[in-house]
C-alpha positions in Angstrom: 0.0 0.0 0.0 1.5 3.3 -1.1 1.3 6.2 1.5 -0.9 9.2 0.6 2.0 11.5 1.3 5.5 10.1 0.7 7.2 13.0 2.5 5.1 12.5 5.7 5.9 8.8 5.5 9.6 9.5 5.2 9.6 11.9 8.1 7.6 9.4 10.2 10.0 6.6 9.3 13.1 8.7 10.3 11.4 9.6 13.5 10.6 6.0 14.3 14.3 5.1 13.6 15.6 7.9 15.9 13.2 6.9 18.7 14.1 3.2 18.4 17.8 4.1 18.6 17.2 5.3 22.2 19.6 8.2 21.9 19.3 11.6 23.5 18.6 13.3 20.2 15.8 15.4 21.7 16.4 18.3 19.3 16.3 16.1 16.3 13.1 14.4 17.5 11.4 17.8 18.1 12.4 19.0 14.6 11.0 15.9 13.0 7.7 16.3 14.9 7.5 20.0 13.9 8.1 19.0 10.2 5.5 16.3 10.3 3.0 18.6 12.1 3.5 21.3 9.5 3.3 18.8 6.6 0.0 17.3 7.9 -1.4 20.8 8.7 -0.8 22.0 5.1 -2.2 18.8 3.7 -5.4 18.9 5.8 -6.1 22.6 5.7 -4.5 23.7 2.4 -2.0 26.4 1.5 0.0 28.6 3.8 -0.4 32.1 5.1 1.5 34.6 3.0 4.9 35.3 4.6 6.3 38.7 5.2 9.9 39.4 4.1 12.2 36.5 3.3 11.4 34.7 6.6 15.1 34.5 7.6 16.3 35.0 11.2 17.8 38.5 11.5 21.5 38.9 12.3 20.9 40.0 15.9 18.8 37.0 16.8 21.1 34.6 14.9 24.1 35.9 16.9 22.1 35.6 20.1 21.2 32.0 19.3 24.8 31.1 18.3 26.2 32.7 21.5 23.7 30.8 23.6 24.5 27.5 21.9 28.2 28.1 22.3 27.8 28.8 26.0 25.6 25.7 26.5 27.1 23.0 24.2 27.5 20.5 27.1 23.8 20.8 28.0 20.8 19.2 26.2 19.4 21.8 24.0 15.8 21.6 22.7 13.9 23.5 20.1 11.7 25.4 22.5 14.7 26.6 24.4 16.5 27.9 21.3 13.2 29.5 20.1 12.9 31.3 23.4 16.4 32.7 23.0 15.4 34.0 19.5 12.0 35.3 20.9 10.1 33.2 18.4 7.7 30.3 18.5 9.4 26.9 17.9 7.8 26.6 14.4 8.9 30.1 13.3 12.3 29.7 14.8 12.9 26.5 12.9 11.8 27.9 9.6 13.6 31.3 10.2 16.9 29.6 11.1 16.7 27.3 8.1 16.0 30.3 5.8 18.9 32.3 7.4 21.6 29.5 7.5 20.3 26.7 5.3 20.6 24.4 8.4 18.1 23.1 10.9 18.7 23.8 14.6 19.9 20.2 15.1 22.5 20.6 12.4 23.6 24.0 13.7 24.1 22.6 17.3 25.9 19.5 16.1 28.2 21.5 13.8 29.1 23.8 16.6 29.8 20.8 18.9 32.0 19.3 16.2 33.9 22.5 15.8 34.7 22.7 19.5 35.5 19.0 19.7 37.9 19.4 16.7 39.7 22.3 18.5 40.0 20.2 21.7 41.5 17.2 19.7 43.9 19.5 17.9 45.0 20.8 21.4 45.7 17.2 22.5 42.5 15.9 24.0 41.4 12.3 23.5 38.5 11.9 21.2 36.3 10.3 23.9 37.0 13.2 26.3 36.3 15.7 23.6 33.0 14.0 22.6 31.8 13.9 26.2 32.8 17.5 27.1 30.9 19.0 24.1 27.7 17.1 24.6 28.0 14.4 21.9 28.0 11.6 24.6 29.9 9.1 22.4 32.7 9.2 19.9 30.4 7.5 17.4 27.9 10.3 17.5 30.7 12.9 17.2 32.1 11.1 14.1 28.8 11.7 12.3 29.6 15.4 12.4 33.3 15.7 11.8 36.0 14.1 9.6 37.4 10.8 10.9 40.9 12.3 11.0 41.4 15.6 12.7 44.8 17.1 11.9 46.2 20.6 11.9 45.8 20.5 8.1 42.1 19.8 8.3 39.7 21.8 6.2 38.1 25.1 7.3 36.1 25.1 10.5 32.5 24.2 9.6 31.1 26.8 12.1 33.1 29.6 10.5 31.5 28.7 7.1 28.0 29.2 8.5 26.4 32.6 7.6 
């Protein structure tokens, strides 16, 4: 049986996979629930309200969110918390951050964690210690977000490449 909405089915399947993995990926789960909710809302009620402007997060709010994430990398960060820092609802924050950076909140946080872990490893920390101290929890989760080999000759810092 073919699902009525393949995108909703794909989001649901990814959500099921993340929940079955029993990780502490709260931010990723919240993002997927938001996406699924938005998708189902549009499907059930039709179109979207006309957006004002380009919908991107302004520079001041983006800087405030990045500063907050940088200061709280070791803590569990959730979508509602980051949205509060930006003074937006979780739905509008998710959309605005994606419009401004091209990344979801989960990707932004993971990239910033990887950047700090990379700096720690280059300074001589063990990968396990770096992963734990930046909030990844395990080396395996950290490796999803950074190259397997971290050397002084590594490519540019991914956080510096963010808008």
